N, C-alpha and C positions, 0 to 999 in steps of 0.2 A: 504494499500499499504506499502510495506517495503522499506523505503527510503535508508536503508543500503545495499539493493540489487542493485548492480551497474554493468554496462558494461563499460569498459574503464574509469572508475571513474565517470561515470554519472549514474543517475537513469535509470532503464530499461524503465520507462514510456517515456523517451526521444526518445527512438528508435522505440516505437509504434507511436508517433507522427511523427517521421521521415518517417515511411512507409506510414502513412496515408496521409501525405503532398506529398509524392513521387508520389502516384498515382493519386492524384488530380492534381498535376502539369503535369504529363503525359497527362491527359485529356485536360487541359487548353492550354499547350504549343504545343500539337499536333494540336488541333484546330486553335491556333494562327498562327501556321506555314503555314497553307494552306488558311487562311481566305482571304487575300488580293489577293493571286494567284487565288483563286476560283472566286473572284468577277471580276477580269480583264480577266479571261478566256472567249473565245467566247461562245455564246450560243451553237454553234455546238459541242463545247468540253465539255459541261455540266455546263458552268459557266453563268454569267449574262452579261458579255460583257461590265462592266463599265469602265470608263477611270481611268487612275492612280490617278487623283485628286479626283474623287468621291470615289474610293476605300479607299484611305488614309484618307479622310474625315470621312467616316463611321468607319474606323478603330480607328480614334481618338475619335469619340463619344463613341464607344463601350468600348475601354480600359479605357476611363475617367469613364463611368458608373461602370466598374469593380472595380475600386479603390475607387469610391465615395460611393457606397452602403454599404461598411463597416462601415461608420459612424453610420447610422441606425441600421445596424445589430449589431454593438457593443453595441449600447444603449439597444436593445431588449435583448440581452444576459445579460447584466448588471442587468437589471431591471424585466425581465419577464421569459425568458427561461433558463437562464444559459448557460455556454459555450458548455457544452456536447450535449445538445438537439439541440442547434443552428447548430452545426457542422452536426449532422445527417440530420435535415431538409434541411439545405443548400445543402448538398451533393446530396440529392435526387432530389431537384430542378434542380441542374446542370446536373445531369444525364438526366433528362428529357429534358433540353435544347439541349444537344448534340444529343439525338436521334431525336428531332424535326428537327435539322438542317440536320440530316441524312435521312430526308424523301425524297424519290425519286421524282424528279419533275413531272413524269408522273402520280404519285398518287395524286398530289394536283393540276395539271393542271395549270390554270392561277393564282392560289393563291401561286405559289412557293415563291414569294417575301415575302407574308404575313406570310407563315410558317417559313421563314428564320428570319424575324424580331421577331416572337414569340419565337424562339429558343434563340435569343440573350436576350431577356428580362428574360427568365427563367434562363439563365446563370448568368445574372447580379444580379437577386434577390437571387439565391442561393449562389453566391460568397460573397454577403453581410453579409450572415449569417456565411459562413465558414471561410472565410479569416482572420478577426480579432481574432477569437476566438481559432483557432488552434495555433497561435502565442502567445496569452495570456497564454495558458496552458503551453507552454514551460517555460515561466518565472515563473509561479506558482510552478514549480518543485524544485525552488531553493529559499534559505532564502536571505534576504537582505544582501548585502556585500559579498556574495558568488563569489569568483573570477572565478569560473568555468562557470559563466553566459554567458560571451561573446563567450567562446570557444562552450558552448552549443548551442548557436544560430548559430554559424558557422557550427557545426556538422548538426543541423537542416536543415541549408541552403544546404548542401550536398544533403540531401534527396530531396529537391526541384529540384535540378539540375541533380540528376540521372534520375528523371522523365522527366525533360526538355531535357535531352540528348537522351534518348531513343525515346521520342515522335516524333521528326522531322523524324527520321530515319524510324520509323514504319508508322506513320499516314501520314508523308509527302510523302513517297513512295506510299502508298496505294492511297491517294488522288490525286497525280499527274499523277501516271502511271496506275492506275486501275480505280477508280471512286471517285469523290469528296465526295459524300454522304456516301460511306463506310468509307472513313477516319473519318468523324464526328461520325459515329456509334462506331468505335474503341475507339474514346475518351470517348464516353458514358460508355463503358465497363470499362475502367480505373477509371471512377468515381465510378461505383458500387463497385469495388475492395476495394476503399478507404473507402466507407461507412461500407462495410462488416467488415473490420479490427476494425474500432471503435465499431461496435455493439457486436463483439465477444471477444475483449480484453481489452477494456478501463476499465472495473471494476477491472480486476485483476492487471493492471499496473498503473492505474491512481488513483484507490480508489475513494474518494469522491471530488477530485479536479474537479472544473468546474461544479459540478452537481447543486449547488444552484447559484442563481444570486448573483454576488459579492457585489452589492449595499445593499443586505439585510444582509450582514455579521455584527457580532457584533464587535465593536471597542474594542481594548484591555483594555480600561479603564472600560469597562462594563457599560458606561453611556447611551448607546442606539445604534440604528442602524447606521452604518457607513454613510448611505445616509442622515441622518439628521444633520450631523456635518458640520460646516462651515470649509472652507480651512484655514490652518494656513498661516503665511506670508512665511514660508519656502516652503511649498506646492505651493503657488502661483508662487514663483520664479522658481520652478522645472517645473511647467506647462509652464512658458514662454519659458523655455529652449526647451521643447517638441515642442512648436509651432514654435519657430525660426528655430530649426534644421529641422522640417518638411518643412517650406518654403524653406530653403536653398536646401533641397533635390530635389526640382522642377527642379533647373539647371541641376542636374545630370540626372534625369529620362527624361528630354527632349532629351538629347543626347543619353541615353541608349536605349530609346524605338524606336529610328530609326531602330532598328534591325528587328522587325517585319513588318515594313513599307517600308521606304525609301531604306534601305540596302537591304531588301529583293527583292525589284524591281531592285536595282542596280546589285544584284547577277544574276537576271534573264536576264537582257538586256545588261550588259556591263562587265560581268565576264566570263573569259575563264573556264568553267567547264568540259571540256573534259579530260578524263582519258582513254588513249589507245583506242581512238575512241568511248568511251562510255560517253554520257553526263549525268553528275551528276544531280539529281533534284536540283533546286535552294533552295528548303526548307531544304535540308540537311545541308546547312551552319548554319541554326538556331541551330544545335546541337553544333556547335563549341564553343559558349559560355559556354553552360552547361559542356562540356568536360573540359574546362579550370577551371570552378569553382570546378569540382570534383578533378581535379589535384591539385589545389593550395589551396583549402579550408583548408586541413589538415596542410598545411604549415602555413597559416595565423593563424589557431586556435592554433597550437603549439607555434608560436611567441607570441601570446597574453598571452598563459598559462605560457611560460618561463618567460616572463617579469613581470607577475604578476602585483603588484601595481606600477611597473615602466614603464608599458606600457603608450603611449600617451593617453591623455584623449579622450573621443569620439568627442568633436568638432574638435580636430586636425586631427582625423581619417577622418572626414567629408571633411576637407580641402584637404587631400591627394586625396580623391576620386574625387574631381573636377579637380584637377591638372591632374590625369590620363585621364579624359575625353578630356582635351585639347591635350594631347599627342597622344591619340588614334585617333582623327580625323585629326591629321596631316598626317597620312598615307592615309585617303581618299582625302585630298587635293592634295597630291603626285599622287594618282590614276588618279584624273581628269586632272592634268597637263599633265600626260603621254598620255592621250587620245589625247590631243592637238585639241580638237574641232571636232574629227572624230567620228560620230555617230556610224560607223560600227566597230570601235576599240574595242577590248577585252582586259581588263588588267588582270594581274596575280591575281589569288584567294588569294595570300599572302597579298595583301593590306588588304582585308576584314578580313583575319585571324589575323593580327597584330592589326587591330582596335579592333576586339573583344577581343583580349588578354588584352589590356590596359583598356578596358572598364570593363572587369571582375576584374582587380586589383582594379578599383574604386568601383565596386559593392561590393567586399569583405571588403572594408573599410567603406561602408555606410549601405547596406541593412541589414546584420545581425547585425550590431552594432546599427542601428536605432531601430530595433525591441527590442534588449536588453536595449537600452536607455529608451524607453517608459516603459518597464516593471520595470525599476529601479526607474523611476521618478514620474510615474503617481500615484496619490492618489487612494486608493482602489476603491472608488465608481465611479471613472471616468476611471477605468483601460481599458475596452474594448472600451469605447467611444474615449479616446485619442489614443488608437491603430488604431481607425477608422480615427481619424484626420491625423494620419501619412499617411495612405492609401489615405485619401482625397487629400492631397498635391500630391501624385503620380497620382491621377486622373486628376488633373489640368495639371500636366505635360504631361500625355498621350494625352490630348485634344490638348495641345500646340505643342506636337511632330507630331500629325497628320496634323496640320495647316502648320507647318514648312516643314514637308515632302512633303505636297501637292503642294508647289511651285516648285517642280521638273518639272511639266508641261508634254508636250508631244513632241515626235520627236526630231529635232535638238536642241530645246531650253533646252533639259534635260541636256546637257553637261555644258553649261555656268551656269544654275541654280544650278546644283549639286555642282559645285565649290563654289559658294556664300554660299550655306547652310552649307557645311562642313567647310569652313573658319570661318563662324559665330559661329559654334559650338565649333570650337577650341579656339576662343578668349574668349567666354563666360565661357568656363571651366577654363582657366587660371586666368581670372579676378576674377571670383567667389571664387576660391581656395585660392587666395592671400588675399581677403577680410575676409573670414571665418577664415583664419589662424591667423590674427591679433585680430580677435573677440574672440578667443578661451579662453584667460584667464578670461574674464569677464563672459562668460558662464559657465565656471567651477565653479566660485564663486557662481553663481545662483544655481548650483547643490548641494550646501550645503553637500558636502562629500559623495554624493551618490555612487561614485566609489571608496571610500576610506574605506577599511574594518575596520580599527582601529576607525574611526569616527562613523561607523554604529554600531560596538559593543558597544562603549561608550554610544551612544544615547540609545541603548536598555537597558543598565544597569541603566541609569538615569530615565527610566520610573517607575511610581508607580506600584506595584505588582497588579494583578487582584484581 
């Protein structure tokens, strides 16, 4: 791979990973946009007729598994398969999962729910191999101390959200207006495109990156395999930062992940979606967040790049993300107050749009930054494993988000319960943001200059030659 060959100042391999992740996210977010709506749809309309609480509980378990399996998948990649093989195998399993979900009910008869659960299991297993390793490859394109790293992950995040923007518009429309199973099939096709890109282009643009398991790499001192070396005190401090920041992220994701569950149901039941007499599919609002990411990611990436080593450290960016959650859910509190307890009242779609806007501001301060943070701080032998830990905390958040959203209930109680949920998310965002802001300096100390280019260059000069 020719690292000097760049696009917009970044290695071309970044844009291959951008495209691979874009189509994988198309498949995932398309399926996610219709999952809860499919479960609560009546049997006559092709769904399962579940209650809101049942659907949100399943959604919480599924999304928890989606983010928990990367812990095992990261370990397998580090020690057995390598990142590249893990991505291919994981992608094929995910495609199989989507196509299983897309099996028409009439073909499986009374086993429709069993086929549904099998599809979810395949998705979770495939995701475990795919998700931590595609992110790890992005970090591997850059040397330690490269100030382009945060902007690279933000560009990569644009790929995620281009897929996430297109998916609800295509798969959401197909699922809600034509056939639920056909929507899942479309998601599977997106996954196959993602795998095909890796199979045909990875060798040219990634070279040998990610081919061998990282734990088998030879340490720069030449004293043996990286996996056999104990962690230094500095490395242990950096691992602590990863773990603490991963735990902190739970608060953010509990709020953010209401999008596919509670906010999706709120859009369906309580939001005025009529446009000149035509009712927009509720799932289309799932595209709003992705649109905002696409619009604002270049701005955030430009800000981080322009500020260079003067940009706020990652822990303070995390604090800002939590404060944005608090601001975002203030709009949903206002929406429920406008309803005034009237179950038939429909509120303006602008409430949801403004909530998604501030959640996206928070997302851009935590998600790409968190991926970058792990790639900066993780010891090489635990690189994908710690990326998996990052996603594992997202797993916990997703389950908690499903439980929190499940309190919405049914009928008249939905109005009062929605107010309590949104108010709680507002307060938790503000409180957590303030706490993290005051912890930031200590966390920066434990990072031992990982975000300081001068420090990194000095450390490298101090090393003994190979």
